[in-house]
C-alpha positions in Angstrom: -16.3 -2.2 28.0 -18.3 0.8 26.8 -15.5 3.1 28.0 -12.9 1.2 25.9 -15.2 1.2 22.9 -15.6 5.0 23.1 -11.8 5.4 23.3 -11.2 3.3 20.2 -13.8 5.2 18.1 -11.8 8.4 17.6 -8.6 6.6 16.4 -10.8 4.7 13.9 -12.4 7.8 12.6 -9.0 9.5 12.4 -7.6 6.5 10.4 -10.5 6.7 8.0 -10.0 10.4 7.5 -6.3 9.9 6.9 -6.9 7.1 4.4 -9.6 9.2 2.6 -7.2 12.1 2.5 -4.4 10.0 1.1 -6.7 8.6 -1.6 -7.8 12.1 -2.6 -4.2 13.3 -2.6 -3.2 10.3 -4.8 -6.0 11.0 -7.4 -5.1 14.7 -7.4 -1.4 13.9 -7.9 -2.1 11.5 -10.7 -4.4 14.1 -12.4 -1.7 16.7 -12.1 0.9 14.4 -13.7 -1.2 13.5 -16.7 -3.0 16.9 -17.0 -1.1 17.8 -20.3 -2.1 14.7 -22.3 -5.6 14.8 -20.8 -6.2 18.4 -21.8 -5.1 17.5 -25.4 -7.9 14.9 -25.5 -10.5 17.0 -23.6 -11.9 19.0 -26.6 -12.6 16.0 -28.7 -14.1 14.0 -25.8 -16.3 16.8 -24.7 -17.5 17.2 -28.3 -18.5 13.5 -28.3 -16.0 12.6 -31.1 -15.0 9.0 -31.3 -11.8 9.6 -33.2 -9.3 11.3 -30.9 -11.1 10.5 -27.7 -12.3 6.9 -27.3 -9.6 5.5 -29.6 -6.7 7.1 -27.7 -5.2 6.3 -24.3 -5.5 9.9 -23.2 -9.1 10.0 -24.0 -9.9 6.8 -22.2 -8.1 8.0 -19.1 -9.9 11.3 -19.2 -13.3 9.8 -19.5 -12.5 7.4 -16.7 -11.7 10.3 -14.4 -14.8 12.2 -15.6 -17.0 9.2 -14.7 -15.7 9.0 -11.1 -18.7 11.0 -9.7 -21.1 8.7 -11.5 -19.2 5.7 -10.1 -19.4 7.1 -6.6 -23.2 7.5 -7.0 -23.5 3.9 -8.2 -21.6 2.9 -5.0 -23.9 5.0 -2.8 -27.3 3.8 -4.1 -26.9 0.0 -3.6 -25.0 0.5 -0.3 -27.9 2.6 1.1 -30.4 -0.1 0.0 -28.4 -2.9 1.4 -27.8 -1.0 4.7 -31.6 -0.5 5.0 -32.3 -4.2 4.9 -29.4 -5.0 7.3 -26.8 -6.4 5.0 -23.4 -6.6 6.7 -20.5 -4.7 5.0 -22.9 -3.1 2.6 -20.6 -0.3 1.7 -17.6 -2.6 1.2 -19.7 -4.8 -1.2 -20.9 -1.9 -3.3 -17.4 -0.4 -3.5 -15.9 -3.7 -4.5 -18.5 -4.3 -7.3 -18.1 -0.8 -8.8 -14.3 -0.8 -8.3 -13.9 -4.0 -10.2 -15.8 -2.6 -13.2 -14.6 1.0 -13.2 -11.0 0.0 -12.6 -10.8 -2.8 -15.1 -12.9 -1.8 -18.1 -10.8 1.2 -19.1 -7.6 -0.9 -19.2 -9.3 -3.6 -21.2 -10.5 -1.0 -23.6 -7.0 0.3 -24.1 -5.6 -3.2 -24.4 -8.1 -4.0 -27.2 -7.4 -0.8 -29.2 -6.4 -1.8 -32.7 -3.0 -0.8 -34.0 -2.2 0.9 -37.3 -2.0 -2.5 -39.2 -5.1 -4.1 -37.7 -6.7 -6.5 -40.1 -3.8 -6.2 -42.5 -0.7 -7.6 -40.8 -0.8 -11.3 -39.7 -1.5 -12.1 -36.1 1.6 -12.5 -34.0 2.2 -14.6 -30.9 5.2 -14.9 -28.5 5.3 -18.1 -26.4 8.8 -17.7 -25.0 8.6 -16.6 -21.3 10.5 -13.4 -20.3 11.6 -12.6 -23.9 9.3 -9.6 -24.3 9.9 -8.1 -20.9 12.9 -6.2 -22.3 11.0 -4.7 -25.1 8.1 -3.7 -22.8 10.1 -1.1 -20.9 9.1 0.3 -17.5 6.0 2.0 -18.8 4.7 -1.1 -20.5 5.4 -3.3 -17.5 3.6 -0.9 -15.2 0.7 -0.7 -17.6 0.4 -4.5 -17.7 0.5 -4.7 -14.0 -2.5 -2.4 -13.8 -4.7 -4.2 -16.3 -6.3 -6.5 -13.7 -5.1 -4.8 -10.6 -8.6 -3.5 -9.7 -10.0 -6.9 -10.3 -7.4 -8.5 -8.0 -7.9 -5.8 -5.4 -11.7 -5.9 -5.2 -12.8 -9.4 -6.3 -11.8 -11.2 -3.1 -13.5 -8.4 -1.1 -16.7 -9.2 -2.8 -16.6 -12.9 -3.4 -15.4 -15.1 -0.6 -14.7 -18.0 -3.0 -11.9 -15.9 -4.6 -10.3 -15.0 -1.2 -7.0 -16.8 -1.8 -3.8 -15.9 -3.6 -3.8 -19.0 -5.9 -7.4 -18.3 -7.0 -6.6 -14.6 -7.8 -3.6 -15.8 -9.7 -5.7 -18.2 -11.7 -8.4 -15.5 -12.3 -5.8 -12.9 -13.5 -4.1 -15.4 -15.7 -7.4 -16.7 -17.2 -8.7 -13.2 -18.0 -5.4 -12.3 -19.5 -5.4 -15.4 -21.7 -8.8 -14.5 -23.0 -7.6 -11.0 -23.8 -4.5 -12.2 -25.6 -6.6 -14.8 -27.5 -9.0 -12.0 -28.6 -6.2 -9.9 -29.8 -4.9 -12.8 -31.9 -8.2 -13.8 -33.3 -9.3 -10.2 -34.2 -5.8 -9.4 -35.7 -5.5 -6.1 -33.8 -1.9 -5.6 -34.8 -0.7 -6.6 -31.3 1.6 -9.3 -30.1 -0.2 -12.0 -28.1 2.6 -12.7 -25.6 2.9 -15.1 -22.7 4.8 -12.3 -20.8 1.6 -10.2 -20.9 -0.2 -13.0 -19.2 2.5 -13.4 -16.6 2.7 -9.6 -15.8 -1.1 -9.2 -15.8 -1.5 -12.1 -13.4 1.3 -10.7 -11.2 -0.5 -7.3 -11.1 -3.7 -9.0 -9.9 -1.9 -10.9 -7.2 0.0 -7.8 -5.9 -3.2 -5.8 -5.8 -5.0 -8.7 -3.9 -2.2 -8.8 -1.4 -2.7 -5.1 -0.8 -6.4 -5.6 0.1 -5.8 -8.8 2.1 -6.6 -7.3 5.4 -10.2 -6.8 4.2 -10.8 -9.9 2.2 -9.4 -12.4 4.6 -12.3 -11.6 7.0 -15.0 -12.0 4.3 -13.7 -15.5 3.5 -15.1 -16.8 6.8 -18.6 -15.4 6.7 -20.6 -14.3 3.7 -21.7 -10.6 4.0 -24.3 -10.4 1.3 -27.1 -11.7 3.5 -29.3 -9.6 5.8 -28.5 -9.8 9.4 -31.1 -12.0 11.2 -33.5 -10.1 13.3 -33.1 -10.7 17.1 -35.6 -13.2 18.5 -38.2 -11.6 20.9 -37.5 -12.3 24.5 -40.0 -14.7 26.0 -42.0 -13.6 29.0 -41.8 -15.4 32.2 
């Protein structure tokens, strides 16, 4: 048994190294693709200017990437503390918690950015399904799919109660309804569309399916409790 375990350890380490390498390659490729727009926003962001940085898509994406080392540190600190007290899946829990926030807040920020006619033009709403998909275009559809993708990917890994596709669908749709309602109430010069809700919820479900191999196991046994200490062997 020990021999078999020792043989399986190198493939596992190799798989982890490959996955880490692919993740780094993906981030580097994304940064290379958007390097032009990001560099346009970099001077204003580094100078701490609100206008031209935090009120533009390029600025928000740039600050999200800049904050990645801080996010990694936030993952590391709770994971170390949980590991010290014997919490199972400590690193997975910490990664899921930070991933939900770091991957969702920037998209929510961009979604809630006011348009040029904010507060002036009347609020608009579109309740006819599939009518606005044509006007979204490929870029708009991809953007809407990503709004709650991080939430759908990490939430069932962290919370066993959300480890099912219908619940993730309900979570994505509910959060999207709140966003669309806020856009309508605040008159942000955006169309509150039922298609946005459908695409946002679909993005959360697709991301959840991508992480299913990890969250299906957490649905059976909660991992946020310390492992029980082994009982001392009785003499005699």
